N, C-alpha and C positions, 0 to 999 in steps of 0.2 A: 556884900550882903552879910548880915549877922546870922549867927546860929539860930536865933529865935525866928528870924524871917525865913530861913531855910526850912525849918521844921514846919512852919505855917504853910509854906508852899507845898511841901510834901503831903500834908493833910489835904490840901485842896485837890492835888493830883489824885490822891487815893480815893477821893469822894466822887470822881468822875466815873460814870457808868459806861459800860460798853454800848448798851442800847437803852434809849429812853424814848418811848412813844407817848404822845399826849394828844388825845382827841383827833386822831388821824382819820380822814375820810377819803376814800378812793371811789370815784364814780366811773362806771363802765359806759363807754360810748358818750354821746353828747349829753350835756346836762339839761335834761328836759323833765317834765313832770313825771314821766314814767321811767326815768333812768334808774338803773340798779346800782346800789352803793354798798360799800363795806364801811363799817365804823369800828375802828380800833380805839378803845377808850384809853387805858393806861397800861403800859407794860415796861418793866425795867429788868435788864439782865446785867449782872455785875461782870467786871473784867475777869476772865479766866473761868467762867462757868460754861459747862456744856449742857445744853438743854435738848431733850427729846420732845419735839413738838408734834402733837398728834391731833387728829380730827377727821371727820368723815370727808369723803370726796366731795368737793364743792364747798368746803367750809372756809376757803380763803387762804390756805397755807402757802400755795405758790405765789399768790398775789402779794402776800406779806413779804416773802423773800425778794420779790422784784422791787418792792418799795424800799426795803432795807439796803439793797445793792445800788439803788439809785437809777435802776433801769426804768422804773415808773416813778412819777412825781405825784404826791397826793394833792387833792384840790384844797384840802384844809388840814390844819394841825401841824404838829412838830415831830420831826424825826431827828434825834441826835445820836451820832455814833462817836464814842470816845470824846464827847464834849463838842463835836462839830455839828452845827445845825446844817443839815443837808440842803435845805431850801435856800441857804445863803450862797451856795456854790453855783457857778455857771454849769452848763452842760459839760464843757471840757474839764471844769474843776471836779465835777462828780466822777468823770471818767478817770482822771488822775488819782483821785482819792480811792476809787475802787481798785485800781491797779496796784497801788502801794499798800493798801490796808485790808483788802477783802479777797478771799478765795471763794469761788462760786462753782458749784456743780448742780446744774439744773437738769431736768428730764430731757430737754433738748440740749445736746452736748455743745453746740456752737463751735465745733471744730472746723477748720478749713480743709475740706476733703482732698484737694489736690496737693496739699503740702504733706511732707513726711511727719511722722510722730515727733521727731527731734525739732523740726522747724515750728510746729505748733507750740511746743513747750518753750522754745527760744523766744517766741513772740511775747509770752507772758513775762519772761525774764527781762526782755528789752523794755517793755512798757513800765516795769517797776524798777529798772536800773539795777538789777541784781548782777552779781559777778558770774563769770563763766565757771569759776571753781565751785561756787554754790550750786550751779546748775548740775555739774557732773556728780557731786556728792549726793545731792538730793535725788537725782534720777536713779542712781545705783541703789539707794535705800528703798525707794518707792517701787521700782521694778521688781526687786527681790520679794518684797512683801506682797505685792499683787500678782506674783507669778507670771510676769510678762517676760518673754525672751528678749535679749538685747538685740536680736536680729530684726525686730520690728522698728527700731529707731529710725531707719532710713526707708521705711515702707510708707507709701501714701495712706493716709487715714481711710480713704474710700475703699481700700483693699482689706481692711480689718473687719472682723465680726462685730456685731453690736456690743457684745460683752467686752471685747478688747477696746472698742471706742470709748465705752463708759469708763474703763480703767484709765485710759489716757486722759480723759476729762478730769478724773480724780487727781492724777499726777499734776496736771496743769494747775489745779486749784491749790495744791500743796507747795508748789515749787518755790514760792517766795516767802514761805513761813509767815502767812498773813496773820494779822491781829484777830480777824473775824473770819470764820468759815460759815458759809451758808450752803447747806447740803440738802438736796431734794431727791429722795429715793435713789441713793447712789449704789445700792447693792443688789438691785433687782435682777441683774444679769450675771451675778457671781454665784459660783457654787459655794457650798458650806465652808470648805476649807479656805478658799480665797476670801470669803466674807469675813471669817474669823480673823484672818491675817490683816485684812484691811481695817477692821474695827480696832484691833490691838494697836496697829501702827498709828491710826488716827488719834486715839486717846493718848498714846505715848507722846506724840508730837504736840498735842494740845497742852499736855502737862509740862513738857520740857520748855515750851515757849510761852506758857501762860496764855494760850490762844482761847478766845471765846468761840463757841460753836452753837449754831442752831441747826439741829438735825431733824429733818422731816422724813417720816417713813410710815408706811402702812404695815411694815414687818414688825409685829409685836415681839417677835423673838429677839429683837435687838434692844428692847427696853432694859434688860438687866445690865447692859453696859453703862447705863446712865443713872446718876443719883437724882437728877432733876428731870421730872416729866411734867409737861404743861399742856393741858388741853387748850386749843385755840379759842374755844368758846368762853374761856375764863376772862378774855379781854376783847373779844370781837363779837359784834352783833350787827344786825341789819343785813343779813346774808340772804340772797335770793337763790332760787334754783338754777338761775342762769350763770351764776358765778362759777368759774372753773378754778379749782385749787387742789 
């Protein structure tokens, strides 16, 4: 490969966005005349940007995160993450892509209650093929920032408080240093001190790894942490009162 070709390829790579939505439609329930739908017109997020996404309850924020993570598939339109068209992937392909590229913290933590904290975290490492050394180093950093005692590592998740479970879900999302973080109301069960520590660590990790982040929260006190603030209504319409987000 010549130097000119290499420079050209670098430019192409740099032009790829982290997120590109084009005329995405998601319909709730069966597609009938009275079905309720969301329409996301166009939205683009560049690699390395951290976005505070806000909107009223029921505006489709959680639905959008589910679409971006591949948990939901749109009926129409295009969703590209880092240049990959998600609709081109099989179900297993989307699962693999999510494990290797996306960290997710949803309001429902999706932790396995009968497994220990350590085992829940190890599952995320296993699916993404990260090393044991990476796991140990990341756990130490995350537990200190979120003020979690090391004694809970071998405690079943079901024995933890809601706030502790939420912090474990946050750790699991971070553990593989993902390219994209999708975060939905992650600090609601944290006190102010732990919340500040979490936000500081979150932004430090994003900046260190050039991680793209979509952060959804009703806590307007967190807005100053972000230079980019986007209302979901700027690119989403066709929302009904029955939509939960």
